[in-house]
C-alpha positions as CSV (number, residue, x, y, z in Angstrom):
1,T,-1.0,-18.2,8.9
2,Y,-2.7,-14.8,9.4
3,I,-0.1,-13.5,11.8
4,W,2.6,-14.3,9.4
5,C,0.9,-12.8,6.1
6,L,-0.2,-9.7,8.2
7,I,3.0,-8.7,9.6
8,P,4.9,-7.7,6.2
9,A,1.1,-6.3,4.7
10,V,1.5,-4.0,7.5
11,L,5.3,-3.2,7.8
12,A,5.8,-2.7,3.8
13,P,5.7,0.6,4.0
14,L,7.7,0.9,7.3
15,L,10.6,-0.8,6.3
16,D,13.4,0.3,4.2
17,Q,14.6,-3.2,4.0
18,T,14.1,-4.7,0.8
19,M,15.3,-8.0,1.7
20,V,13.9,-8.0,5.3
21,L,10.1,-7.4,3.5
22,L,10.7,-10.0,0.8
23,C,11.9,-12.8,3.8
24,L,8.9,-12.0,5.8
25,A,6.8,-12.8,2.6
26,A,8.2,-15.5,2.1
27,V,7.6,-16.9,5.4
28,G,3.7,-15.8,4.6
29,F,3.7,-17.7,1.7
30,F,5.4,-20.6,3.2
31,S,2.6,-20.8,6.6
32,V,-0.2,-20.7,3.7
33,A,1.8,-23.6,1.7
34,V,1.8,-25.7,5.3
35,R,-1.9,-25.0,6.2
36,Y,-2.8,-26.0,3.1
37,G,-0.8,-29.2,2.7
38,C,-2.3,-30.1,6.5
39,E,-6.0,-29.2,5.6
40,R,-6.4,-31.1,2.4
41,D,-9.8,-30.4,2.0
42,R,-9.2,-26.7,1.9
43,R,-9.3,-25.0,-1.6
44,L,-7.5,-21.7,-2.8
45,Y,-9.9,-19.0,-2.5
46,M,-9.8,-17.2,-6.1
47,S,-11.7,-14.0,-6.3
48,P,-12.5,-12.9,-10.0
49,V,-10.0,-9.9,-9.7
50,N,-7.0,-12.5,-8.8
51,K,-6.7,-14.0,-12.6
52,Y,-5.6,-10.6,-13.4
53,I,-3.1,-10.3,-10.8
54,V,-1.9,-14.2,-11.8
55,L,-1.8,-12.7,-15.2
56,F,0.1,-9.2,-14.7
57,S,2.8,-11.6,-12.9
58,A,3.1,-14.0,-15.7
59,V,3.5,-10.8,-17.9
60,Y,6.2,-9.3,-15.8
61,M,7.8,-12.7,-15.5
62,I,8.5,-13.1,-19.2
63,A,9.5,-9.6,-19.9
64,T,12.0,-10.4,-17.1
65,I,13.6,-13.5,-18.8
66,T,13.3,-11.7,-21.8
67,S,14.8,-8.4,-20.8
68,V,18.2,-7.2,-22.7
69,T,19.9,-8.1,-19.6
70,P,17.9,-11.1,-17.9
71,S,20.5,-11.3,-14.8
72,G,20.5,-7.5,-14.1
73,S,16.8,-8.0,-14.5
74,L,16.0,-10.9,-12.3
75,F,16.3,-9.9,-8.6
76,T,13.7,-6.8,-9.1
77,G,11.5,-9.1,-11.4
78,L,11.1,-11.7,-8.9
79,L,10.7,-9.1,-6.0
80,T,8.3,-7.5,-8.0
81,V,6.1,-11.2,-9.1
82,L,6.3,-12.4,-5.5
83,V,5.1,-9.0,-3.9
84,T,2.4,-9.1,-6.6
85,L,1.2,-12.7,-5.6
86,F,1.4,-11.7,-2.0
87,A,-2.4,-10.4,-2.7
88,I,-3.7,-13.6,-3.6
89,I,-1.9,-15.1,-0.3
90,F,-3.3,-12.7,2.2
91,D,-6.4,-13.2,0.6
92,N,-6.5,-16.9,1.5
93,A,-4.9,-15.8,5.1
94,V,-7.9,-13.5,6.0
95,T,-11.3,-15.9,6.9
96,T,-13.0,-13.9,9.0
97,K,-14.7,-10.6,9.1
98,R,-12.8,-9.8,12.7
99,Q,-9.4,-10.3,10.9
100,T,-10.6,-8.1,8.2
101,D,-11.4,-5.4,10.5
102,L,-8.0,-5.8,12.4
103,A,-6.1,-5.8,8.9
104,I,-8.0,-2.5,8.1
105,R,-7.2,-0.8,11.3
106,L,-3.5,-1.9,11.4
107,F,-3.2,-0.8,7.5
108,V,-4.6,2.7,8.5
109,L,-2.6,2.9,11.2
110,A,0.5,2.6,9.3
111,G,-0.2,5.1,6.9
112,T,-0.8,7.3,9.6
113,L,2.6,6.8,10.9
114,V,3.7,7.1,7.1
115,S,2.0,10.1,6.8
116,L,3.2,12.3,10.0
117,Y,7.0,11.4,9.2
118,G,5.9,12.9,5.9
119,I,5.2,15.9,7.5
120,Y,7.7,15.9,9.9
121,Q,9.8,16.1,6.5
122,Y,7.9,18.9,5.8
123,F,8.6,21.3,8.4
124,Y,11.9,20.2,9.4
125,Y,14.1,18.6,6.7
126,D,16.3,20.0,4.7
127,P,14.2,21.2,1.5
128,G,17.3,20.4,-0.6
129,S,16.7,16.6,0.5
130,A,14.1,16.3,-2.0
131,G,15.9,18.3,-4.7
132,A,15.8,15.5,-7.1
133,W,11.6,15.2,-7.1
134,I,11.4,19.1,-8.1
135,D,11.5,20.3,-11.2
136,S,12.5,24.0,-10.6
137,D,12.3,25.4,-14.0
138,K,8.4,24.8,-14.1
139,F,7.5,24.9,-10.3
140,S,9.9,27.4,-9.1
141,D,7.3,27.8,-6.1
142,I,7.6,24.3,-4.9
143,T,10.6,23.9,-2.6
144,N,10.1,20.7,-1.0
145,R,8.3,17.5,-1.6
146,V,8.0,14.8,1.0
147,Y,8.7,11.5,0.5
148,S,8.6,9.7,4.3
149,T,9.6,6.0,4.5
150,L,9.0,5.8,0.6
151,G,11.8,7.6,-0.9
152,N,9.9,9.1,-3.8
153,P,7.1,11.5,-3.4
154,N,4.9,9.8,-6.2
155,V,4.9,6.6,-4.6
156,L,4.3,8.0,-1.2
157,G,1.2,9.5,-3.0
158,E,0.1,5.8,-4.9
159,Y,0.6,4.3,-1.5
160,L,-1.7,6.8,0.1
161,I,-4.5,6.8,-2.6
162,L,-4.6,3.1,-1.5
163,I,-4.8,3.8,2.4
164,T,-6.8,6.8,2.9
165,P,-10.2,5.5,1.5
166,F,-10.0,2.8,3.9
167,S,-9.0,5.1,6.7
168,F,-12.3,7.4,5.5
169,A,-14.6,3.9,5.6
170,C,-13.4,3.5,9.1
171,V,-14.9,6.9,10.0
172,L,-18.2,5.8,8.3
173,T,-18.1,2.3,10.2
174,A,-16.9,3.2,13.8
175,K,-19.5,2.2,16.5
176,T,-18.7,5.4,18.7
177,W,-18.1,8.8,18.2
178,P,-14.8,8.8,19.6
179,K,-13.5,6.3,17.6
180,R,-15.0,8.5,14.7
181,L,-13.2,11.1,15.5
182,L,-10.0,9.3,16.0
183,F,-10.1,7.9,12.2
184,L,-11.1,11.4,11.1
185,A,-7.8,12.9,12.4
186,F,-5.9,9.8,10.8
187,T,-7.6,10.8,7.3
188,A,-6.9,14.3,7.9
189,V,-3.5,13.5,8.7
190,M,-3.4,11.5,5.2
191,L,-4.7,14.3,3.2
192,L,-2.4,16.5,4.9
193,C,0.7,14.6,4.0
194,M,-0.9,13.6,0.2
195,L,-1.0,17.7,-0.1
196,F,2.7,18.3,0.9
197,T,3.6,15.5,-1.8
198,S,3.1,17.7,-4.7
199,S,2.4,15.1,-6.6
200,R,-0.3,15.9,-8.9
201,G,-0.7,12.1,-9.9
202,G,-1.6,11.4,-6.4
203,W,-3.9,14.5,-6.1
204,L,-6.0,13.2,-9.4
205,G,-6.1,9.6,-8.0
206,L,-7.3,10.6,-4.9
207,L,-10.0,12.4,-6.6
208,F,-11.2,9.2,-8.7
209,A,-10.6,7.0,-5.4
210,A,-13.1,9.5,-4.0
211,A,-15.5,9.4,-6.8
212,V,-15.5,5.7,-6.8
213,F,-15.9,5.7,-3.0
214,A,-18.9,8.0,-3.3
215,I,-21.0,5.6,-6.1
216,M,-19.8,2.1,-4.0
217,L,-21.3,4.1,-1.2
218,D,-24.6,5.1,-2.7
219,A,-25.0,4.6,-6.7
220,R,-27.5,7.6,-6.6
221,L,-24.5,9.8,-6.1
């Protein structure tokens, strides 16, 4: 169950095939269902935040069904709800601290690969490839915005907001200095890629994430 749920969670930012990701997530759902069907004494774990995930999914599904063109909205709506609910499935697939640590490190590795590709785009891609995301009238000094594997600089920025704090947490929790330096390098790569997105929302979001991180680290901050 853990492996089947870990695969789509780690590969999500690296896959550009939505249907492949959908199938992998469906396998994760199925594996958890089988596990709970075989172990009758097991109960679905619901953290306090999960009720808001379920509420969001329900509202999104209702909005999909009642949209102007339900048939045109159905696939995107179902995809969004499935991926959103996968957070609860993954939460139930992870049962040990060792599994948690491995998942976080794989998330950070995937984020580093995405960021390295974004940095490569900045230096070696044709600036015109990101032209759709550049407002040349208001920001004439910006000639390139990277989007890596996610197809949109702002979406890439959102992804890096989620992953960068995990990378920095690995710096603080690493047991040896070589590991600390490695995760510090990963974090630096992500921050550089975030800079190259030219996503103001991404920058502000990362600053807010840093503030939350600092408070969680030490409330006196």
